[in-house]
VOFIPA-781344 format. One record per residue (C-alpha): residue number from 1; residue in one letter; chain; x, y, z. Coordinates in pm, 1 decimal, m for minus. Layout:
<atom lotor="NUM" fifi="A" gukol="A" px="X" py="Y" pz="Z"/>
...
end
This chain:
<atom lotor="1" fifi="M" gukol="A" px="13738.4" py="13595.9" pz="10659.2"/>
<atom lotor="2" fifi="N" gukol="A" px="13322.4" py="13694.4" pz="10695.7"/>
<atom lotor="3" fifi="N" gukol="A" px="13262.1" py="13506.1" pz="10453.1"/>
<atom lotor="4" fifi="L" gukol="A" px="13417.5" py="13174.6" pz="10472.2"/>
<atom lotor="5" fifi="R" gukol="A" px="13235.0" py="13191.7" pz="10886.6"/>
<atom lotor="6" fifi="C" gukol="A" px="12909.4" py="13239.9" pz="10667.8"/>
<atom lotor="7" fifi="W" gukol="A" px="12936.7" py="12958.3" pz="10455.1"/>
<atom lotor="8" fifi="L" gukol="A" px="13085.5" py="12735.9" pz="10776.1"/>
<atom lotor="9" fifi="L" gukol="A" px="12731.1" py="12818.0" pz="10921.4"/>
<atom lotor="10" fifi="I" gukol="A" px="12519.4" py="12756.4" pz="10606.8"/>
<atom lotor="11" fifi="S" gukol="A" px="12725.6" py="12475.0" pz="10545.2"/>
<atom lotor="12" fifi="F" gukol="A" px="12614.2" py="12307.6" pz="10938.2"/>
<atom lotor="13" fifi="V" gukol="A" px="12274.5" py="12406.0" pz="10937.6"/>
<atom lotor="14" fifi="T" gukol="A" px="12254.0" py="12245.2" pz="10572.9"/>
<atom lotor="15" fifi="F" gukol="A" px="12382.7" py="11937.6" pz="10674.7"/>
<atom lotor="16" fifi="S" gukol="A" px="12228.2" py="11921.4" pz="11052.1"/>
<atom lotor="17" fifi="V" gukol="A" px="11887.1" py="11965.8" pz="10901.0"/>
<atom lotor="18" fifi="Q" gukol="A" px="11992.6" py="11692.3" pz="10570.4"/>
<atom lotor="19" fifi="A" gukol="A" px="12094.0" py="11454.9" pz="10865.9"/>
<atom lotor="20" fifi="C" gukol="A" px="11802.6" py="11475.6" pz="11050.8"/>
<atom lotor="21" fifi="S" gukol="A" px="11576.1" py="11360.9" pz="10766.4"/>
<atom lotor="22" fifi="P" gukol="A" px="11329.5" py="11055.0" pz="10835.3"/>
<atom lotor="23" fifi="L" gukol="A" px="11348.1" py="10992.3" pz="10432.3"/>
<atom lotor="24" fifi="G" gukol="A" px="11568.4" py="10700.5" pz="10328.6"/>
<atom lotor="25" fifi="D" gukol="A" px="11635.0" py="10679.5" pz="9878.9"/>
<atom lotor="26" fifi="P" gukol="A" px="11337.8" py="10715.7" pz="9657.0"/>
<atom lotor="27" fifi="V" gukol="A" px="11169.5" py="10404.4" pz="9559.8"/>
<atom lotor="28" fifi="N" gukol="A" px="11161.9" py="10491.0" pz="9216.8"/>
<atom lotor="29" fifi="V" gukol="A" px="11319.4" py="10869.5" pz="9115.9"/>
<atom lotor="30" fifi="A" gukol="A" px="11210.9" py="10842.6" pz="8756.2"/>
<atom lotor="31" fifi="V" gukol="A" px="10865.8" py="10788.8" pz="8830.0"/>
<atom lotor="32" fifi="S" gukol="A" px="10802.4" py="10962.3" pz="9152.5"/>
<atom lotor="33" fifi="D" gukol="A" px="10951.6" py="11248.7" pz="9376.0"/>
<atom lotor="34" fifi="N" gukol="A" px="10692.5" py="11179.3" pz="9672.5"/>
<atom lotor="35" fifi="H" gukol="A" px="10777.0" py="10811.6" pz="9733.5"/>
<atom lotor="36" fifi="F" gukol="A" px="11112.0" py="10693.2" pz="9950.5"/>
<atom lotor="37" fifi="Y" gukol="A" px="11197.6" py="10466.2" pz="10173.2"/>
<atom lotor="38" fifi="N" gukol="A" px="11255.9" py="10503.9" pz="10489.0"/>
<atom lotor="39" fifi="P" gukol="A" px="11633.6" py="10505.6" pz="10632.1"/>
<atom lotor="40" fifi="D" gukol="A" px="11633.8" py="10124.1" pz="10730.7"/>
<atom lotor="41" fifi="R" gukol="A" px="11421.5" py="10036.5" pz="10420.2"/>
<atom lotor="42" fifi="S" gukol="A" px="11153.7" py="9827.6" pz="10617.6"/>
<atom lotor="43" fifi="D" gukol="A" px="10876.8" py="10088.4" pz="10515.9"/>
<atom lotor="44" fifi="I" gukol="A" px="10737.0" py="10312.6" pz="10250.3"/>
<atom lotor="45" fifi="L" gukol="A" px="10667.2" py="10665.2" pz="10324.3"/>
<atom lotor="46" fifi="F" gukol="A" px="10467.6" py="10984.4" pz="10122.8"/>
<atom lotor="47" fifi="C" gukol="A" px="10634.6" py="11301.2" pz="10119.6"/>
<atom lotor="48" fifi="R" gukol="A" px="10589.3" py="11551.5" pz="9875.4"/>
<atom lotor="49" fifi="M" gukol="A" px="10865.9" py="11630.6" pz="9647.2"/>
<atom lotor="50" fifi="G" gukol="A" px="11092.8" py="11517.7" pz="9941.5"/>
<atom lotor="51" fifi="N" gukol="A" px="11028.8" py="11786.6" pz="10170.0"/>
<atom lotor="52" fifi="W" gukol="A" px="10959.7" py="11686.7" pz="10474.2"/>
<atom lotor="53" fifi="F" gukol="A" px="11080.3" py="11959.2" pz="10645.6"/>
<atom lotor="54" fifi="E" gukol="A" px="10791.8" py="12158.9" pz="10523.4"/>
<atom lotor="55" fifi="L" gukol="A" px="10532.6" py="11925.7" pz="10415.3"/>
<atom lotor="56" fifi="G" gukol="A" px="10605.8" py="11638.6" pz="10680.8"/>
<atom lotor="57" fifi="E" gukol="A" px="10586.8" py="11273.3" pz="10576.4"/>
<atom lotor="58" fifi="S" gukol="A" px="10343.2" py="10998.0" pz="10621.9"/>
<atom lotor="59" fifi="S" gukol="A" px="10399.5" py="10625.4" pz="10692.3"/>
<atom lotor="60" fifi="L" gukol="A" px="10242.9" py="10356.6" pz="10434.8"/>
<atom lotor="61" fifi="N" gukol="A" px="10250.1" py="10094.6" pz="10628.3"/>
<atom lotor="62" fifi="A" gukol="A" px="10353.4" py="9912.8" pz="10289.4"/>
<atom lotor="63" fifi="N" gukol="A" px="10496.6" py="9612.0" pz="10227.6"/>
<atom lotor="64" fifi="V" gukol="A" px="10867.0" py="9715.2" pz="10083.6"/>
<atom lotor="65" fifi="E" gukol="A" px="10944.4" py="9391.0" pz="9858.2"/>
<atom lotor="66" fifi="S" gukol="A" px="10612.9" py="9418.1" pz="9635.0"/>
<atom lotor="67" fifi="F" gukol="A" px="10582.6" py="9828.9" pz="9659.1"/>
<atom lotor="68" fifi="E" gukol="A" px="10540.0" py="9929.5" pz="9293.9"/>
<atom lotor="69" fifi="V" gukol="A" px="10559.6" py="10283.3" pz="9200.3"/>
<atom lotor="70" fifi="F" gukol="A" px="10274.9" py="10412.9" pz="8914.0"/>
<atom lotor="71" fifi="N" gukol="A" px="10314.4" py="10747.8" pz="8905.1"/>
<atom lotor="72" fifi="R" gukol="A" px="10337.5" py="11048.5" pz="9168.4"/>
<atom lotor="73" fifi="L" gukol="A" px="10010.1" py="10955.6" pz="9334.8"/>
<atom lotor="74" fifi="I" gukol="A" px="9987.6" py="10569.2" pz="9290.7"/>
<atom lotor="75" fifi="A" gukol="A" px="10120.2" py="10292.7" pz="9407.8"/>
<atom lotor="76" fifi="K" gukol="A" px="10060.6" py="9941.5" pz="9509.1"/>
<atom lotor="77" fifi="D" gukol="A" px="10166.5" py="9628.4" pz="9690.5"/>
<atom lotor="78" fifi="K" gukol="A" px="10085.6" py="9319.2" pz="9727.3"/>
<atom lotor="79" fifi="D" gukol="A" px="9791.7" py="9356.8" pz="9969.3"/>
<atom lotor="80" fifi="R" gukol="A" px="9662.3" py="9730.8" pz="9866.8"/>
<atom lotor="81" fifi="I" gukol="A" px="9647.8" py="10040.8" pz="9632.6"/>
<atom lotor="82" fifi="Y" gukol="A" px="9764.8" py="10361.9" pz="9778.9"/>
<atom lotor="83" fifi="F" gukol="A" px="9650.0" py="10671.4" pz="9670.6"/>
<atom lotor="84" fifi="Q" gukol="A" px="9900.0" py="10994.7" pz="9798.2"/>
<atom lotor="85" fifi="S" gukol="A" px="9985.6" py="10904.5" pz="10143.9"/>
<atom lotor="86" fifi="N" gukol="A" px="9670.0" py="10691.8" pz="10228.8"/>
<atom lotor="87" fifi="P" gukol="A" px="9543.1" py="10327.3" pz="10147.3"/>
<atom lotor="88" fifi="V" gukol="A" px="9253.6" py="10301.2" pz="9869.9"/>
<atom lotor="89" fifi="R" gukol="A" px="8931.1" py="10180.2" pz="10032.8"/>
<atom lotor="90" fifi="P" gukol="A" px="8852.2" py="9825.6" pz="9967.4"/>
<atom lotor="91" fifi="S" gukol="A" px="8659.1" py="9782.2" pz="9640.2"/>
<atom lotor="92" fifi="S" gukol="A" px="8667.7" py="9567.5" pz="9305.3"/>
<atom lotor="93" fifi="I" gukol="A" px="8968.8" py="9631.0" pz="9148.5"/>
<atom lotor="94" fifi="D" gukol="A" px="9136.8" py="9308.9" pz="9093.7"/>
<atom lotor="95" fifi="L" gukol="A" px="9513.7" py="9408.6" pz="9225.6"/>
<atom lotor="96" fifi="S" gukol="A" px="9708.9" py="9126.3" pz="9025.4"/>
<atom lotor="97" fifi="S" gukol="A" px="9621.6" py="9335.7" pz="8705.0"/>
<atom lotor="98" fifi="F" gukol="A" px="9608.6" py="9674.4" pz="8850.3"/>
<atom lotor="99" fifi="Y" gukol="A" px="9814.3" py="9926.2" pz="8706.5"/>
<atom lotor="100" fifi="A" gukol="A" px="9864.5" py="10334.0" pz="8646.4"/>
<atom lotor="101" fifi="K" gukol="A" px="9996.2" py="10581.7" pz="8404.1"/>
<atom lotor="102" fifi="D" gukol="A" px="10276.6" py="10793.4" pz="8455.6"/>
<atom lotor="103" fifi="N" gukol="A" px="10114.1" py="11092.2" pz="8279.1"/>
<atom lotor="104" fifi="P" gukol="A" px="10042.9" py="11413.8" pz="8486.9"/>
<atom lotor="105" fifi="D" gukol="A" px="9625.6" py="11411.9" pz="8348.2"/>
<atom lotor="106" fifi="M" gukol="A" px="9653.8" py="11081.3" pz="8456.3"/>
<atom lotor="107" fifi="Y" gukol="A" px="9767.5" py="11111.4" pz="8796.2"/>
<atom lotor="108" fifi="Q" gukol="A" px="9407.3" py="11013.7" pz="8955.5"/>
<atom lotor="109" fifi="I" gukol="A" px="9353.3" py="10716.0" pz="8721.2"/>
<atom lotor="110" fifi="G" gukol="A" px="9377.8" py="10374.6" pz="8758.0"/>
<atom lotor="111" fifi="F" gukol="A" px="9345.7" py="10046.1" pz="8544.2"/>
<atom lotor="112" fifi="D" gukol="A" px="9291.6" py="9681.2" pz="8606.4"/>
<atom lotor="113" fifi="K" gukol="A" px="9200.6" py="9405.7" pz="8322.4"/>
<atom lotor="114" fifi="N" gukol="A" px="8775.8" py="9510.6" pz="8304.4"/>
<atom lotor="115" fifi="H" gukol="A" px="8774.5" py="9886.0" pz="8463.4"/>
<atom lotor="116" fifi="V" gukol="A" px="8914.7" py="10226.7" pz="8455.0"/>
<atom lotor="117" fifi="Y" gukol="A" px="8865.8" py="10397.4" pz="8828.3"/>
<atom lotor="118" fifi="G" gukol="A" px="8937.0" py="10793.2" pz="8981.1"/>
<atom lotor="119" fifi="F" gukol="A" px="9081.8" py="10826.3" pz="9264.7"/>
<atom lotor="120" fifi="H" gukol="A" px="9033.8" py="11088.3" pz="9571.0"/>
<atom lotor="121" fifi="M" gukol="A" px="9104.3" py="11165.7" pz="9913.6"/>
<atom lotor="122" fifi="S" gukol="A" px="8834.5" py="11135.0" pz="10160.2"/>
<atom lotor="123" fifi="R" gukol="A" px="8599.8" py="11394.8" pz="10254.9"/>
<atom lotor="124" fifi="N" gukol="A" px="8681.7" py="11329.6" pz="10612.8"/>
<atom lotor="125" fifi="W" gukol="A" px="9018.6" py="11385.9" pz="10724.4"/>
<atom lotor="126" fifi="G" gukol="A" px="9262.2" py="11082.1" pz="10798.6"/>
<atom lotor="127" fifi="E" gukol="A" px="9024.2" py="10815.1" pz="10673.3"/>
<atom lotor="128" fifi="D" gukol="A" px="9143.7" py="10593.1" pz="10376.1"/>
<atom lotor="129" fifi="A" gukol="A" px="9149.8" py="10723.7" pz="9952.9"/>
<atom lotor="130" fifi="E" gukol="A" px="8799.2" py="10660.1" pz="9788.2"/>
<atom lotor="131" fifi="V" gukol="A" px="8782.1" py="10459.0" pz="9428.0"/>
<atom lotor="132" fifi="T" gukol="A" px="8507.2" py="10573.0" pz="9185.8"/>
<atom lotor="133" fifi="L" gukol="A" px="8439.9" py="10307.2" pz="8909.6"/>
<atom lotor="134" fifi="I" gukol="A" px="8430.5" py="10482.8" pz="8582.9"/>
<atom lotor="135" fifi="K" gukol="A" px="8129.5" py="10251.3" pz="8423.0"/>
<atom lotor="136" fifi="S" gukol="A" px="8176.0" py="10134.3" pz="8102.4"/>
<atom lotor="137" fifi="A" gukol="A" px="8498.6" py="10312.5" pz="8028.5"/>
<atom lotor="138" fifi="D" gukol="A" px="8703.8" py="10133.8" pz="7808.4"/>
<atom lotor="139" fifi="P" gukol="A" px="9065.9" py="10058.6" pz="8038.8"/>
<atom lotor="140" fifi="K" gukol="A" px="9230.0" py="9940.0" pz="7670.5"/>
<atom lotor="141" fifi="S" gukol="A" px="9129.9" py="10324.0" pz="7504.4"/>
<atom lotor="142" fifi="Y" gukol="A" px="9067.9" py="10516.5" pz="7801.5"/>
<atom lotor="143" fifi="N" gukol="A" px="9229.3" py="10840.4" pz="7802.4"/>
<atom lotor="144" fifi="Q" gukol="A" px="9211.3" py="11140.9" pz="8056.4"/>
<atom lotor="145" fifi="M" gukol="A" px="9235.0" py="11469.6" pz="7900.3"/>
<atom lotor="146" fifi="D" gukol="A" px="9226.7" py="11727.5" pz="8202.6"/>
<atom lotor="147" fifi="Y" gukol="A" px="9137.7" py="11671.7" pz="8557.7"/>
<atom lotor="148" fifi="E" gukol="A" px="8771.2" py="11602.9" pz="8486.8"/>
<atom lotor="149" fifi="C" gukol="A" px="8741.8" py="11517.2" pz="8090.7"/>
<atom lotor="150" fifi="G" gukol="A" px="8849.3" py="11193.8" pz="8004.4"/>
<atom lotor="151" fifi="K" gukol="A" px="8782.3" py="10982.0" pz="7679.9"/>
<atom lotor="152" fifi="D" gukol="A" px="8763.8" py="10629.6" pz="7506.7"/>
<atom lotor="153" fifi="D" gukol="A" px="8671.9" py="10495.8" pz="7177.9"/>
<atom lotor="154" fifi="S" gukol="A" px="8368.2" py="10478.0" pz="7225.4"/>
<atom lotor="155" fifi="A" gukol="A" px="8263.4" py="10818.2" pz="7484.4"/>
<atom lotor="156" fifi="Y" gukol="A" px="8346.3" py="11095.4" pz="7666.3"/>
<atom lotor="157" fifi="F" gukol="A" px="8353.6" py="11104.3" pz="8059.6"/>
<atom lotor="158" fifi="Y" gukol="A" px="8289.7" py="11433.1" pz="8262.3"/>
<atom lotor="159" fifi="A" gukol="A" px="8364.2" py="11355.4" pz="8650.1"/>
<atom lotor="160" fifi="Y" gukol="A" px="8397.7" py="11014.9" pz="8578.3"/>
<atom lotor="161" fifi="K" gukol="A" px="8064.6" py="10957.7" pz="8462.9"/>
<atom lotor="162" fifi="K" gukol="A" px="7953.6" py="10900.4" pz="8092.6"/>
<atom lotor="163" fifi="L" gukol="A" px="7849.0" py="11142.0" pz="7861.4"/>
<atom lotor="164" fifi="F" gukol="A" px="7574.4" py="11085.7" pz="7598.1"/>
<atom lotor="165" fifi="V" gukol="A" px="7718.5" py="11330.2" pz="7309.0"/>
<atom lotor="166" fifi="D" gukol="A" px="7720.5" py="11224.9" pz="6953.4"/>
<atom lotor="167" fifi="R" gukol="A" px="8121.0" py="11190.9" pz="6900.4"/>
end
């Protein structure tokens, strides 16, 4: 009998916590476990691994109809690019050709038809995310090898800067 009471109590608590969730369905669960619709599908929420209870959630104020998730950290809508929970500061990125790859080493890298970009959060809490142009990197062949190092068909890059080394 005690086991039944314990099970009922745990079930009730679990149901109560889930019923209070500010999260709706995932935007694209195959690509990201961090992007969710709000319950009435009028906005997009960023919530790490869906753990709103411990980590909280942030409203992106995104255009829901045009919202597209590229990986766990990068998404875009018709008006802007998002990195984690923040919009990216306006830059010269061609929004119509922008894309990012769903690869753990590439979660902070984005591309447009002409350039490669590195994304990072602002050092000032609450500000827009920042973007760094990776000068002279070829978007067709660029690949990030780890968090700091990348390469394309003609050069190596470290911390988003081209290294002048003999390949």
